[in-house]
C-alpha positions, 0 to 999 in steps of 0.5 A: 818874656818881659826881658826879651821885649825890653831888649828888642825895643832897646835895639830900635833906633829912634826916628828924627822928630817931625815938625808936626803936632805930637801925641803920646799913646801907652801900650800897656801890657798886663802882666800880673797873677792871671796875666802872667802866662797870658799877657794882654794889652789894654785897649779903649773904645772911644765914646760915640759922643766925642768928635774925633775918632768917635766909637773907634778903638784906640790906645789911651793917649792924646796930644801933648800939652804944655804941662807935659815934660815929654811925650811919655808923660803925655801918654801917662797923663792921658791914660790917667785922665781917660781910664783912671790908670794910676801912673805909679803902676806903670813901668815904662819898658821902651817905645816904638817909632812914631807913625804919622796919622791921617790927620798929620799927627806924629803919634809916639807909642810907649810900651809899658808893663802893669804888674799889679791890678789897676782900677780902671774906669773910663771917663766921658771920652771912653765907652769901654776898656778891654784887654786883648790877650797877646796870643790872640793877636799873634794867631794869624787865624784871628787877623784879617786885612782892611783896605784903606784909602790914603791920598793916592795910595791903597793900604791893606793893613791888619785888622782884629775882631775881638769880642764886639770890638774892631782894631783897625787903622793906626791902632792896628798899625801900632799893634802890628809894629809892637808884634813885629818888633817884639815877637817876630810876627811878620805882619805886613802893611801892603801899599798899592 
């Protein structure tokens, strides 16, 4: 399965960078012991005390800073800061094309495998760290759609409810990209 994901990600043609501010996020796939047969993706729920994306589900990551040599390093640094993810446990296997957030930020998702149990602990920005099995995300019965107004366009995009968490917005769009590219999920975003 991991080899298949790598091969599919390698076929992507990178989009040309924009002039917008840039962020890097990490799609960390757990693939060890109990996760060998049912790999899961790590998500975070942001604290209700932070000013942006308060209480929302997201991938670990953030804005590129001068100390970062590239956007992958941004994703690693932020993952360490936000949830104590040891960068030595992270094995990059590819990247998805960026998406533009509603705040006009170029968000660059990197896909990685974690094949040892990490010792995750959220910082003050993170309310909860949780894993969602890829099988759950691929099951169309577990997906609903959420209507989102952006500029003069209405978007219907995938939304997943897992336990008490709602995966929607840009995080859901990145998740759908991963599932479409790596697992042929055929999850669409409908523009009206």
